[in-house]
MDTraj code that builds the backbone (N, CA, C; nanometers):
import mdtraj as md
import numpy as np

residues = "UNK UNK UNK UNK UNK UNK UNK UNK UNK UNK UNK UNK UNK UNK UNK UNK UNK UNK UNK UNK UNK UNK UNK UNK UNK UNK UNK UNK UNK UNK UNK UNK UNK UNK UNK UNK UNK UNK UNK UNK UNK UNK UNK UNK UNK UNK UNK UNK UNK UNK UNK UNK UNK UNK UNK UNK UNK UNK UNK UNK UNK UNK UNK UNK UNK UNK UNK UNK UNK UNK UNK UNK UNK UNK UNK UNK UNK".split()
xyz = np.array([
    [-4.0924, -6.1843, -0.5759],
    [-4.0571, -6.3240, -0.5882],
    [-4.0197, -6.3525, -0.7327],
    [-3.9140, -6.4287, -0.7524],
    [-3.8669, -6.4630, -0.8855],
    [-3.9348, -6.5917, -0.9303],
    [-3.9950, -6.5852, -1.0483],
    [-4.0572, -6.7053, -1.1028],
    [-3.9868, -6.7441, -1.2338],
    [-4.0323, -6.8494, -1.2945],
    [-3.9669, -6.9039, -1.4132],
    [-3.9737, -6.8081, -1.5314],
    [-4.0817, -6.7336, -1.5454],
    [-4.0931, -6.6431, -1.6599],
    [-3.9921, -6.5294, -1.6501],
    [-3.9650, -6.4807, -1.5301],
    [-3.8658, -6.3745, -1.5135],
    [-3.7252, -6.4259, -1.5465],
    [-3.6967, -6.5485, -1.5072],
    [-3.5672, -6.6060, -1.5394],
    [-3.5516, -6.6278, -1.6891],
    [-3.6594, -6.6670, -1.7559],
    [-3.6560, -6.6870, -1.9000],
    [-3.6300, -6.5548, -1.9716],
    [-3.6957, -6.4491, -1.9289],
    [-3.6749, -6.3180, -1.9900],
    [-3.5312, -6.2714, -1.9678],
    [-3.4773, -6.2927, -1.8488],
    [-3.3394, -6.2539, -1.8199],
    [-3.2408, -6.3328, -1.9053],
    [-3.2656, -6.4619, -1.9241],
    [-3.1772, -6.5445, -2.0058],
    [-3.1825, -6.5023, -2.1522],
    [-3.3012, -6.4729, -2.2034],
    [-3.3138, -6.4287, -2.3422],
    [-3.2447, -6.2943, -2.3625],
    [-3.2570, -6.2044, -2.2662],
    [-3.1924, -6.0741, -2.2768],
    [-3.0409, -6.0897, -2.2786],
    [-2.9878, -6.1753, -2.1929],
    [-2.8433, -6.1980, -2.1902],
    [-2.7959, -6.2589, -2.3215],
    [-2.8744, -6.3483, -2.3786],
    [-2.8378, -6.4111, -2.5050],
    [-2.8346, -6.3084, -2.6171],
    [-2.9335, -6.2210, -2.6226],
    [-2.9363, -6.1178, -2.7257],
    [-2.8220, -6.0191, -2.7077],
    [-2.7888, -5.9849, -2.5840],
    [-2.6773, -5.8938, -2.5597],
    [-2.5456, -5.9564, -2.6048],
    [-2.5276, -6.0849, -2.5799],
    [-2.4057, -6.1531, -2.6227],
    [-2.3970, -6.1569, -2.7750],
    [-2.5082, -6.1860, -2.8406],
    [-2.5081, -6.1891, -2.9868],
    [-2.4804, -6.0513, -3.0446],
    [-2.5334, -5.9477, -2.9814],
    [-2.5084, -5.8109, -3.0264],
    [-2.3607, -5.7758, -3.0107],
    [-2.3002, -5.8155, -2.9001],
    [-2.1584, -5.7880, -2.8781],
    [-2.0723, -5.8597, -2.9820],
    [-2.1067, -5.9826, -3.0152],
    [-2.0314, -6.0565, -3.1160],
    [-2.0477, -5.9899, -3.2526],
    [-2.1669, -5.9433, -3.2836],
    [-2.1905, -5.8764, -3.4120],
    [-2.1103, -5.7471, -3.4219],
    [-2.1073, -5.6687, -3.3155],
    [-2.0314, -5.5441, -3.3166],
    [-1.8819, -5.5727, -3.3293],
    [-1.8330, -5.6734, -3.2581],
    [-1.6911, -5.7087, -3.2669],
    [-1.6565, -5.7580, -3.4073],
    [-1.7445, -5.8353, -3.4683],
    [-1.7205, -5.8817, -3.6040],
    [-1.7185, -5.7680, -3.7040],
    [-1.8084, -5.6730, -3.6859],
    [-1.8126, -5.5565, -3.7740],
    [-1.6854, -5.4734, -3.7587],
    [-1.6430, -5.4519, -3.6356],
    [-1.5206, -5.3761, -3.6121],
    [-1.3979, -5.4474, -3.6664],
    [-1.3961, -5.5779, -3.6528],
    [-1.2852, -5.6565, -3.7049],
    [-1.2800, -5.6483, -3.8578],
    [-1.3937, -5.6546, -3.9218],
    [-1.3980, -5.6437, -4.0679],
    [-1.3483, -5.5076, -4.1141],
    [-1.3857, -5.4036, -4.0441],
    [-1.3366, -5.2699, -4.0792],
    [-1.1855, -5.2629, -4.0588],
    [-1.1362, -5.3208, -3.9489],
    [-0.9926, -5.3207, -3.9230],
    [-0.9137, -5.3940, -4.0299],
    [-0.9621, -5.5100, -4.0714],
    [-0.8937, -5.5857, -4.1766],
    [-0.8944, -5.5070, -4.3072],
    [-1.0051, -5.4439, -4.3369],
    [-1.0120, -5.3626, -4.4585],
    [-0.9150, -5.2461, -4.4562],
    [-0.9042, -5.1801, -4.3422],
    [-0.8106, -5.0677, -4.3315],
    [-0.6658, -5.1139, -4.3423],
    [-0.6345, -5.2281, -4.2840],
    [-0.4982, -5.2807, -4.2952],
    [-0.4669, -5.3142, -4.4409],
    [-0.5597, -5.3798, -4.5094],
    [-0.5381, -5.4124, -4.6504],
    [-0.5239, -5.2884, -4.7367],
    [-0.6052, -5.1897, -4.7095],
    [-0.5991, -5.0638, -4.7842],
    [-0.4649, -4.9951, -4.7624],
    [-0.4210, -4.9906, -4.6370],
    [-0.2925, -4.9281, -4.6071],
    [-0.1765, -5.0035, -4.6691],
    [-0.1840, -5.1361, -4.6676],
    [-0.0763, -5.2162, -4.7266],
    [-0.0691, -5.1959, -4.8772],
    [-0.1829, -5.1918, -4.9439],
    [-0.1797, -5.1710, -5.0894],
    [-0.1289, -5.0315, -5.1233],
    [-0.1647, -4.9317, -5.0437],
    [-0.1122, -4.7971, -5.0662],
    [0.0390, -4.7932, -5.0452],
    [0.0855, -4.8611, -4.9414],
    [0.2292, -4.8624, -4.9137],
    [0.3059, -4.9337, -5.0235],
    [0.2528, -5.0440, -5.0739],
    [0.3204, -5.1157, -5.1827],
    [0.3189, -5.0312, -5.3095],
    [0.2122, -4.9583, -5.3319],
    [0.2070, -4.8703, -5.4484],
    [0.3101, -4.7589, -5.4409],
    [0.3394, -4.7117, -5.3208],
    [0.4378, -4.6047, -5.3054],
    [0.5807, -4.6573, -5.3074],
    [0.6008, -4.7789, -5.2562],
    [0.7357, -4.8349, -5.2482],
    [0.7296, -4.9846, -5.2802],
    [0.7296, -5.0216, -5.4063],
    [0.7185, -5.1631, -5.4424],
    [0.8361, -5.2477, -5.3950],
    [0.9498, -5.1880, -5.3687],
    [1.0660, -5.2625, -5.3241],
    [1.0502, -5.3194, -5.1843],
    [0.9596, -5.2630, -5.1057],
    [0.9384, -5.3085, -4.9681],
    [0.8215, -5.4063, -4.9585],
    [0.7922, -5.4737, -5.0684],
    [0.6761, -5.5621, -5.0722],
    [0.6790, -5.6681, -4.9632],
    [0.7925, -5.7342, -4.9435],
    [0.8019, -5.8433, -4.8458],
    [0.7761, -5.7966, -4.7040],
    [0.8365, -5.6847, -4.6647],
    [0.8175, -5.6334, -4.5293],
    [0.6739, -5.5853, -4.5079],
    [0.6179, -5.5224, -4.6093],
    [0.4798, -5.4735, -4.5979],
    [0.3832, -5.5902, -4.5901],
    [0.4096, -5.6952, -4.6661],
    [0.3232, -5.8132, -4.6632],
    [0.3206, -5.8757, -4.5243],
    [0.4380, -5.8894, -4.4630],
    [0.4450, -5.9482, -4.3296],
    [0.3692, -5.8623, -4.2290],
    [0.3916, -5.7318, -4.2326],
    [0.3223, -5.6418, -4.1389],
    [0.1712, -5.6417, -4.1645],
    [0.1307, -5.6490, -4.2904],
    [-0.0118, -5.6529, -4.3225],
    [-0.0783, -5.7791, -4.2716],
    [-0.0117, -5.8910, -4.2889],
    [-0.0686, -6.0175, -4.2411],
    [-0.0789, -6.0171, -4.0890],
    [0.0245, -5.9669, -4.0210],
    [0.0188, -5.9581, -3.8746],
    [-0.0933, -5.8654, -3.8286],
    [-0.1070, -5.7517, -3.8946],
    [-0.2137, -5.6581, -3.8581],
    [-0.3520, -5.7178, -3.8780],
    [-0.3696, -5.7897, -3.9876],
    [-0.4987, -5.8544, -4.0123],
    [-0.5259, -5.9641, -3.9106],
    [-0.4224, -6.0380, -3.8733],
    [-0.4403, -6.1443, -3.7739],
    [-0.4805, -6.0859, -3.6388],
    [-0.4189, -5.9756, -3.5999],
    [-0.4547, -5.9131, -3.4725],
    [-0.5970, -5.8568, -3.4760],
    [-0.6375, -5.8021, -3.5899],
    [-0.7739, -5.7498, -3.6015],
    [-0.8751, -5.8643, -3.5968],
    [-0.8435, -5.9758, -3.6610],
    [-0.9340, -6.0906, -3.6590],
    [-0.9413, -6.1544, -3.5214],
    [-0.8338, -6.1441, -3.4439],
    [-0.8328, -6.2025, -3.3099],
    [-0.9416, -6.1411, -3.2225],
    [-0.9716, -6.0151, -3.2427],
    [-1.0769, -5.9492, -3.1653],
    [-1.2109, -6.0182, -3.1897],
    [-1.2393, -6.0526, -3.3135],
    [-1.3650, -6.1200, -3.3449],
    [-1.3701, -6.2582, -3.2801],
    [-1.2570, -6.3290, -3.2805],
    [-1.2550, -6.4614, -3.2181],
    [-1.2714, -6.4517, -3.0678],
    [-1.2085, -6.3533, -3.0047],
    [-1.2264, -6.3340, -2.8605],
    [-1.3733, -6.3089, -2.8289],
    [-1.4363, -6.2228, -2.9049],
    [-1.5769, -6.1930, -2.8795],
    [-1.6644, -6.3155, -2.9044],
    [-1.6326, -6.3920, -3.0062],
    [-1.7115, -6.5105, -3.0375],
    [-1.7016, -6.6129, -2.9254],
    [-1.5814, -6.6365, -2.8757],
    [-1.5637, -6.7375, -2.7711],
    [-1.6135, -6.6887, -2.6362],
    [-1.5927, -6.5625, -2.6041],
    [-1.6343, -6.5111, -2.4745],
    [-1.7801, -6.4695, -2.4719],
    [-1.8380, -6.4432, -2.5877],
    [-1.9763, -6.3979, -2.5920],
    [-2.0783, -6.5091, -2.5843],
    [-2.0349, -6.6310, -2.6055],
    [-2.1306, -6.7429, -2.6041],
    [-2.1183, -6.8244, -2.4809],
])
top = md.Topology()
chain = top.add_chain()
for i, resn in enumerate(residues, 1):
    res = top.add_residue(resn, chain, resSeq=i)
    for name in ("N", "CA", "C"):
        top.add_atom(name, md.element.get_by_symbol(name[0]), res)
traj = md.Trajectory(xyz[None], top)
């Protein structure tokens, strides 16, 4: 038979799992943004003439990496 304490434990477990998923997604997103920035700075260092194109691609890459964190934040809560 299901009682109130079992439901409370199940709800707390689901809440912790959602928070853990958001934390992992945020960590992965931060690593992704860092890698995009690192790659963009290396590319600009190798070819400074392509600064504008690299900047646009870097910003798009960072936006896509950050989108993962927002998806997890909105869907995890």
